[in-house]
Structures are given as structure tokens and as C-alpha cells.
C-alpha positions as a Markdown table, in Angstrom:
| # | Residue | x | y | z |
|---|---|---|---|---|
| 1 | Met | 0.0 | 0.0 | 0.0 |
| 2 | Asp | 1.5 | 3.4 | -1.0 |
| 3 | Pro | 1.5 | 6.4 | 1.4 |
| 4 | Arg | -1.5 | 8.0 | -0.4 |
| 5 | Gln | -3.6 | 4.9 | 0.2 |
| 6 | Lys | -2.6 | 4.7 | 3.8 |
| 7 | Val | -3.5 | 8.4 | 4.4 |
| 8 | Glu | -6.8 | 7.9 | 2.6 |
| 9 | Arg | -7.6 | 5.0 | 4.9 |
| 10 | Cys | -6.7 | 7.2 | 7.9 |
| 11 | Ile | -9.0 | 9.9 | 6.6 |
| 12 | Glu | -11.9 | 7.4 | 6.3 |
| 13 | Ser | -11.2 | 6.3 | 9.9 |
| 14 | Phe | -11.1 | 10.0 | 11.0 |
| 15 | His | -14.5 | 10.7 | 9.4 |
| 16 | His | -15.9 | 7.7 | 11.4 |
| 17 | Ser | -14.3 | 8.9 | 14.6 |
| 18 | Ala | -15.6 | 12.4 | 14.2 |
| 19 | Ala | -19.1 | 11.1 | 13.6 |
| 20 | Glu | -18.9 | 8.9 | 16.6 |
| 21 | Leu | -17.8 | 11.8 | 18.8 |
| 22 | Arg | -20.7 | 13.9 | 17.6 |
| 23 | Ala | -23.1 | 11.0 | 18.2 |
| 24 | Ala | -21.7 | 10.7 | 21.8 |
| 25 | Ala | -22.2 | 14.5 | 22.2 |
| 26 | Arg | -25.9 | 14.2 | 21.2 |
| 27 | Glu | -26.4 | 11.3 | 23.5 |
| 28 | Thr | -25.0 | 12.7 | 26.7 |
| 29 | Glu | -26.8 | 15.0 | 29.1 |
| 30 | Asn | -23.6 | 16.2 | 30.7 |
| 31 | Ser | -22.9 | 19.6 | 29.0 |
| 32 | Ala | -19.1 | 19.5 | 29.9 |
| 33 | Ala | -18.8 | 16.1 | 28.3 |
| 34 | Arg | -20.9 | 17.2 | 25.3 |
| 35 | Asn | -18.7 | 20.2 | 24.7 |
| 36 | Ala | -15.5 | 18.2 | 25.0 |
| 37 | Phe | -16.8 | 15.6 | 22.5 |
| 38 | Ile | -17.8 | 18.4 | 20.0 |
| 39 | Ala | -14.4 | 20.1 | 20.4 |
| 40 | Ser | -12.7 | 16.7 | 19.9 |
| 41 | Ala | -14.7 | 16.1 | 16.7 |
| 42 | Gln | -13.6 | 19.5 | 15.4 |
| 43 | Lys | -10.0 | 18.7 | 16.1 |
| 44 | Val | -10.3 | 15.4 | 14.2 |
| 45 | Glu | -11.9 | 17.3 | 11.3 |
| 46 | Glu | -8.9 | 19.7 | 11.3 |
| 47 | Cys | -6.6 | 16.7 | 11.1 |
| 48 | Ile | -8.7 | 15.5 | 8.1 |
| 49 | Gln | -8.1 | 18.9 | 6.4 |
| 50 | Gln | -4.4 | 18.7 | 7.0 |
| 51 | Cys | -4.2 | 15.2 | 5.6 |
| 52 | Gln | -6.2 | 16.3 | 2.5 |
| 53 | Val | -3.6 | 19.1 | 2.0 |
| 54 | Ala | -0.8 | 16.5 | 2.2 |
| 55 | Ile | -2.6 | 14.2 | -0.2 |
| 56 | Asn | -2.9 | 17.1 | -2.7 |
| 57 | Gln | 0.9 | 17.3 | -2.7 |
| 58 | Phe | 0.9 | 13.9 | -4.5 |
| 59 | Lys | -1.0 | 15.3 | -7.5 |
């Protein structure tokens, strides 16, 4: 598997992780935990963007 494919697999995993964090946020009644899950999902999405920028370097 080449580096691009590895990163694309990571991105897929990150998308799933961000969605799971947002689902956890919706399901909790604890506002501190909810906010932390949402912030974590946003950080994961920032990682996705950084990985996309790196993948674009292959083009």
C-alpha cells in the first residue's frame, strides 16, 4: 500500500471517529462532556483537512 492509500484509509477512519464523537455528544446530558466531544470532533476534522492538503501534494 502506498503512502497516499494509507492516508486515505486514515481519513476514512477519522471521518468515522468524528461522527462517533458527535453522536456521543448528542447522547450525553452532561454539558461539559458534550462540549468536549464536540471540540474533539472539530480537532479530528482539522486533522482531516491537514491530511487532505498533504494528499494534494501527490497530485
